N, C-alpha and C positions, 0 to 999 in steps of 0.2 A: 503493502496498501505504502503510497503516495501523497502527504499533503501539502498542499499552496504550493508553488513555483518559489522556483529559480530567479532570486534579483536581485545580482549583482548586476551594479549599474558602470563601472567604471572594472579594468582590469584587474585579473585580480595576485591578486600577493602573498608564495607561499612565504611560510610566520614559522614553520619548520617540521622535521618530519620521525619516529622515529618507531623504530621496531620494536618488537615489544616478547617473550614465551607468551602461547597462547595459555596461557595461569591464572588463577582469581585470584595475587596476588597484581599483573599486570593493570588491575584497575585502577587500583589507587597511584603506580609509578603514572597511570595515563593524564591523571585527571592533576599534577605538580609536573609535569613539562605541560599543557597547558596552560595553566596559570603561568610558568617559567615564561615561552614564548609569550603571549596576552600580559602586559601585566599593563601598559596601554590604555587596559579597558575599563570597562567602572566595573567596580567590588561589585555591586549588586548580582548585574551580568553576570561579570565572572564567572559567580557561583552555579550560576543554574546550565552555564553550557559545563566546568566542569564538573558534575553532578550527573546530563547527559551523557556524555566520555564516557566516564566510570561506566552508563548503561551497559550504551555501546560496545565498549569491550566486554565487560561482565558477560552481552549475549552473542556474544563470536568463540569467548569463551565455548562458551558452556554449552553451543547447539552448533560450530562449525569442524571444518576437522585444526580449524586454528590449534582445538584446544584441547588432541591425541596425539600428544610433540608439535606442531607445526608454532608458526608464527601469527601477530596480527601489528598491524601497522596503521599507525593517528598521523594525520595532516591535520595539518593548520591551516589555513590560509583568510585572509582577508582583501577588500576592497567598500571603502566612498563608504564608511557605517555598519557594516559588514562582517560579523566573521563565521568560518567554514571550517565542521569539524568533518572529517570523510573517517572513517575507517576501514580501513581493509585485511578479510580474512581473505584465511587458509581453500573453502570452499565444502561442501561435502553437502548440504545440501538439498534440496529438492525444490523449496519453494523459498519469497519470502519474504521478508518481515514481515510479521499487520499485530495490527494492532484489537486485542482477541475481542468477545465483545463480555466475556462475562465479570466488570470489574473489582471484581471478591475473585479471581481464580488466583493459584496459583504463581501463572504464571502471566504474562503480557506484560504489566505495570512497570516496568522498563519503558518500552517503547512510549505508555501511556501517557508518562511523563514528558519524554522525548518528545512530543504532541503535543501537548501544552506551553512546553516551555520556549521548544521553537517556534519559526513564523516558516517553515517551512519543512519539513524530510523525505528521504528517500533511498531509494535501490536499488544494483545495475550490478550485473555482472564485470568482472572486471577482472584480470589476470590471473584469469583460470579460479576465481573464489566468489565474492561479490562485494562488495563499498557500499558503505552505508553512510552517507551521508546526513549531515542536519544545519536550520543559516539560525541566528541567530542576535536578534538588532543585537549592535557592540558599541552603548558610546566609550565618548574617550570618561578615563578615569580623574576625576573631576584634577585642576592643579595646583598642592600645596602653595604659601607660599613663605618664601627662603626665610629662614630665623634668624638671619647676618642682614649683614649688610652687602647689599650687589654693587660691582661697578657698573656704573655703563657703560 
């Protein structure tokens, strides 16, 4: 399922990429990676992005061949007040990720969060696996005033 449409208005700028083992501990590592490569984003918006990255990486580790000794790759890019995160897995499942109809079910809550917090998300086949992407509004973090006299 894809929700929304891609809303890039200018060229995408690569902020960073990392490849992690397809294990549960990679989800918090991916979250920390996103925080490192996008410190210019408002803290509240970045918290939403980090939560969604955690969910997407956890899903890749649990539901694809990435979790069977494979890897997960996280790509972060930006354009005009928007941040895009793409998680690439090693494939192995027949279907595309989707939000489940049962909000009380054991599975599907992670994508429900991604659906609620992103402006758009989707997936497509890529490099023998699947790429799941999500886009977020990314307002700039407020500038802080200097605590010492700044030369002109």
